[in-house]
C-alpha positions in Angstrom: -25.0 -14.0 26.1 -21.6 -13.0 24.9 -18.6 -13.0 27.1 -16.1 -10.1 27.1 -13.7 -12.1 24.9 -16.5 -12.6 22.4 -16.9 -8.8 21.9 -15.0 -6.5 19.6 -14.4 -2.8 19.2 -14.7 -1.7 15.6 -14.8 1.2 13.1 -17.9 0.8 10.9 -19.8 2.5 8.2 -23.5 2.1 7.3 -23.4 4.2 4.1 -20.7 5.3 1.7 -19.4 8.9 1.7 -17.0 11.3 3.3 -15.0 9.2 5.9 -15.5 12.0 8.5 -19.3 11.8 8.1 -19.8 8.0 7.7 -17.2 6.3 9.9 -18.1 5.6 13.6 -16.5 3.7 16.4 -18.7 1.0 18.0 -18.0 -0.8 21.3 -19.0 -4.3 22.5 -19.9 -5.8 19.1 -20.4 -9.5 18.9 -17.8 -11.4 17.0 -19.1 -13.9 14.4 -18.3 -17.6 14.8 -15.4 -19.1 12.7 -16.1 -20.9 9.4 -13.8 -23.4 7.8 -10.3 -22.1 7.1 -10.8 -19.0 9.3 -9.0 -17.6 12.4 -9.7 -14.9 14.8 -6.9 -12.3 15.4 -6.7 -9.9 18.3 -5.7 -6.8 16.5 -3.1 -4.5 18.0 -2.4 -2.1 15.1 -4.0 -1.4 11.7 -2.8 0.9 9.0 -4.9 3.4 7.1 -4.0 3.2 3.4 -5.3 6.0 1.1 -7.1 3.3 -0.8 -9.0 2.4 2.4 -10.6 5.8 2.5 -11.3 5.7 -1.2 -13.3 2.5 -0.6 -15.2 4.2 2.2 -16.1 6.9 -0.2 -16.9 4.4 -3.0 -14.9 6.7 -5.2 -14.5 4.3 -8.1 -17.8 2.3 -7.8 -21.5 2.7 -7.8 -22.4 2.4 -4.1 -25.6 1.0 -2.6 -27.6 3.7 -0.7 -27.2 1.9 2.7 -25.2 -0.9 4.3 -27.7 -2.3 6.9 -25.3 -4.8 8.5 -22.4 -2.3 8.5 -19.1 -2.6 6.8 -15.8 -2.6 8.7 -13.1 -1.0 6.5 -9.4 -1.7 6.5 -7.3 -4.4 4.7 -4.2 -4.8 6.8 -3.4 -5.3 10.5 -1.1 -7.0 13.0 -1.9 -8.9 16.2 -2.1 -12.3 17.8 -4.0 -15.4 16.7 -6.7 -16.1 19.4 -8.7 -18.8 17.8 -8.7 -21.0 14.7 -11.2 -23.3 13.0 -10.2 -27.0 13.0 -7.2 -27.6 10.8 -7.2 -24.0 9.6 -3.6 -23.5 10.7 -2.3 -26.9 9.5 0.9 -26.5 7.5 1.2 -22.8 8.1 3.8 -22.8 10.8 1.4 -20.5 12.8 -0.2 -21.5 16.1 -2.6 -20.0 18.6 -0.7 -17.2 20.3 1.5 -16.5 17.3 2.1 -12.9 16.3 0.9 -12.3 12.7 0.1 -9.7 10.1 -2.7 -10.2 7.7 -4.1 -8.8 4.4 -7.9 -9.3 4.4 -11.0 -7.1 4.6 -12.4 -5.9 7.9 -9.1 -5.1 9.6 -10.3 -2.1 11.6 -11.6 -4.0 14.6 -10.1 -5.4 17.8 -11.0 -9.0 16.9 -11.0 -9.7 13.2 -12.1 -13.0 11.6 -10.0 -13.6 8.5 -8.8 -16.5 6.3 -5.8 -18.4 7.6 -4.3 -18.0 4.2 -4.1 -14.2 4.7 -1.7 -14.6 7.6 2.1 -14.2 7.7 4.1 -14.9 10.9 5.8 -11.8 12.4 9.2 -12.2 14.0 9.8 -10.9 17.5 12.1 -8.1 16.3 9.3 -6.4 14.3 6.9 -4.3 16.4 3.2 -4.3 15.6 3.5 -0.7 14.4 5.9 -1.9 11.6 4.2 -5.3 11.0 0.9 -3.6 10.1 2.7 -1.6 7.3 4.5 -4.3 5.4 2.2 -6.5 3.4 0.0 -4.4 1.1 2.7 -1.9 0.2 5.4 -4.5 -0.5 3.0 -6.8 -2.4 1.9 -3.8 -4.5 5.6 -2.9 -5.3 6.5 -6.4 -6.2 3.3 -6.8 -8.3 3.9 -3.6 -10.1 7.5 -4.4 -11.0 6.8 -8.0 -11.9 3.8 -7.2 -14.1 5.6 -4.3 -15.9 8.9 -6.1 -16.5 7.2 -9.1 -18.0 5.3 -6.9 -20.4 8.3 -4.9 -21.6 10.1 -6.3 -24.7 13.6 -5.5 -23.1 14.5 -5.0 -19.5 15.5 -1.4 -19.1 18.8 -0.2 -17.5 17.1 2.9 -16.0 13.6 3.5 -14.7 11.9 6.7 -13.6 9.7 6.7 -10.6 7.2 9.3 -9.5 6.0 9.5 -5.8 9.4 8.0 -4.9 9.1 9.2 -1.3 5.8 7.4 -0.8 5.6 4.0 1.0 5.2 2.0 -2.2 7.7 4.2 -4.1 10.4 3.5 -1.6 9.8 -0.2 -1.8 9.8 -0.1 -5.6 13.3 1.5 -5.3 14.6 -1.2 -3.0 13.2 -4.0 -5.3 14.4 -2.3 -8.5 18.0 -2.0 -7.1 17.8 -5.7 -6.1 16.9 -6.5 -9.7 19.8 -4.5 -11.1 17.8 -1.5 -12.2 18.9 2.1 -11.6 16.0 4.3 -10.5 15.6 8.0 -11.1 13.4 9.1 -8.3 11.0 12.0 -8.5 9.6 13.8 -5.5 7.5 16.9 -5.1 9.5 19.2 -2.8 13.0 19.9 -1.5 11.9 18.6 1.9 10.8 15.3 0.4 14.1 15.0 -1.4 16.0 15.6 1.8 14.0 13.0 3.7 14.3 10.4 1.0 18.1 10.8 0.7 18.3 10.1 4.4 16.1 7.0 4.3 17.4 5.6 1.0 20.7 7.3 0.1 21.8 7.6 -3.5 22.0 9.9 -6.4 19.2 10.8 -8.9 16.6 12.2 -6.7 14.9 15.0 -8.6 12.6 17.6 -7.1 9.7 18.3 -9.6 9.1 21.7 -8.0 12.3 23.0 -9.5 12.1 24.7 -12.9 14.7 22.5 -14.6 13.6 19.1 -13.3 12.9 17.6 -16.7 16.4 18.5 -17.9 17.7 16.9 -14.7 15.9 13.7 -15.5 17.0 13.6 -19.2 20.6 14.1 -18.0 20.5 11.4 -15.4 18.9 9.0 -18.0 21.3 9.9 -20.7 18.3 10.8 -22.9 16.9 7.3 -22.7 13.6 7.0 -20.8 11.8 3.8 -21.8 9.5 3.4 -18.8 8.1 5.4 -15.9 6.5 3.9 -12.8 3.8 6.4 -11.7 1.9 6.6 -8.5 0.5 10.1 -8.9 -1.3 10.5 -12.3 -2.9 14.0 -12.6 -1.2 16.8 -14.5 2.3 15.3 -14.0 1.4 12.6 -16.4 1.7 15.0 -19.4 5.2 16.1 -18.3 6.2 12.5 -17.9 4.9 11.7 -21.4 7.1 14.4 -22.8 10.2 12.7 -21.2 9.5 9.2 -22.5 11.0 7.7 -25.6 8.8 7.2 -28.6 6.8 4.0 -27.9 7.6 4.3 -24.2 5.5 2.9 -21.3 3.9 4.5 -18.2 3.1 1.9 -15.5 0.4 3.4 -13.4 -0.3 2.0 -9.9 -2.0 5.0 -8.1 -3.6 8.4 -8.4 -2.3 10.3 -5.3 -2.6 13.6 -7.2 -6.4 13.1 -7.4 -6.7 15.2 -10.6 -7.4 14.8 -14.2 -4.6 13.4 -16.3 -3.1 14.9 -19.4 -3.0 12.2 -22.2 -2.4 14.5 -25.2 1.0 13.1 -26.1 0.0 9.4 -25.9 -1.1 9.1 -29.5 1.6 11.2 -31.2 4.4 9.4 -29.3 2.7 5.9 -29.4 2.9 5.6 -25.7 1.4 2.8 -23.6 -0.4 3.3 -20.3 -0.3 0.0 -18.4 -2.3 0.0 -15.1 -1.4 -2.4 -12.3 -3.6 -2.9 -9.2 -3.3 -5.0 -6.1 -6.9 -5.8 -6.7 -5.8 -8.4 -9.3 -2.9 -9.7 -7.3 -4.5 -13.0 -6.3 -5.8 -13.8 -9.8 -2.6 -12.7 -11.5 -0.1 -14.7 -9.4 0.6 -18.3 -8.5 0.5 -19.6 -4.9 4.3 -19.7 -4.9 4.5 -16.1 -6.1 2.1 -14.9 -3.4 4.1 -16.7 -0.7 7.3 -15.2 -2.0 5.7 -11.7 -1.9 4.7 -12.1 1.7 8.0 -13.6 2.7 9.8 -10.7 1.0 7.7 -8.2 2.9 9.2 -9.6 6.2 12.7 -9.7 4.8 12.7 -6.1 3.6 11.1 -4.9 6.9 14.0 -6.5 8.8 16.8 -5.5 6.4 15.7 -1.9 5.7 13.6 -0.9 8.8 13.9 2.8 8.1 11.5 2.4 5.1 8.7 1.9 7.6 9.7 4.7 9.9 8.2 8.1 10.4 4.7 6.7 11.1 2.1 8.3 13.3 -0.2 6.4 15.7 -3.7 7.4 16.7 -6.2 6.1 19.2 -9.7 5.4 17.9 -10.9 8.4 19.9 -8.8 10.5 17.5 -10.2 8.8 14.3 -10.9 12.2 12.7 -7.3 13.4 13.1 -6.1 10.1 11.8 -8.2 10.5 8.6 -6.8 14.0 8.1 -3.3 12.8 8.6 -3.5 10.4 5.7 -3.6 13.2 3.1 -1.8 15.9 5.2 0.7 18.0 3.2 4.3 16.9 3.9 3.2 13.5 5.2 6.4 11.6 6.0 5.1 8.2 7.1 2.1 6.0 7.4 -0.9 6.5 9.6 -1.7 3.7 12.1 -4.7 3.0 14.4 -4.1 1.6 17.9 -6.6 -1.0 19.1 
């Protein structure tokens, strides 16, 4: 018979589809035993990424009709290490009782069994609500910049960013500035522009709802737009293509717009569309690069804490409201589940 400490509360799905229809909260679920290299984390907070909900829907894959054993969504959480397999924590600097964040499947449960290699130690000055936001978005931003800059023949002076007020967009800005690049940041409303200028002050924030936004970008860039980092796709892709230099590059890392993209100018202008996904992060990087990415996530969270502000927290009893908040108009921060 399981003891209380061997039980978990979890969000689970038994089929793919609309998150409102297929996600449910289960209580008193048995926690599996640890295998070699694994730890058990008592989860305090877990973020809902838009991509998490896309995986629940199986939007970009052919799903099985049912998931008999159930699938726990979520890829990122923060909590405390409760248990570890023998030698799993050796050389990590992490011990039982350490506060950690992790990037691994099955995050939406109160006791998650994950690989020890997925952990990063969380300093005392970072609350769980911030710690759960830092890994995937920072890793994505670093992976996007690293992959794109290595592929470009010349490092550009200026870059253009869409979705610059998004979590990943703000991190790309911080990392670009650190690398000596000057970003021109595109947002979709005056309110987004105002909020972004408060969080990350600086010039060259352009509101694409204005009639002359393309002229504003050309002026800021001095007519030289070799590369755009795009997290939206959709109809804006055609407008971006019109701005790019002949032979320019669009680095695509997301599709927040959720609409068909306009590729009509890609052949006449000999443009390149380069896609970068965190799904290939582990295979595309060395162990040292992965460690640096996770370390940088902590550094940025401590140095620029306002990047991770504006979040909203939800109890599991408000799961439906949390799902709605992920794509709510005017969303200003991340959506976090409390366990």
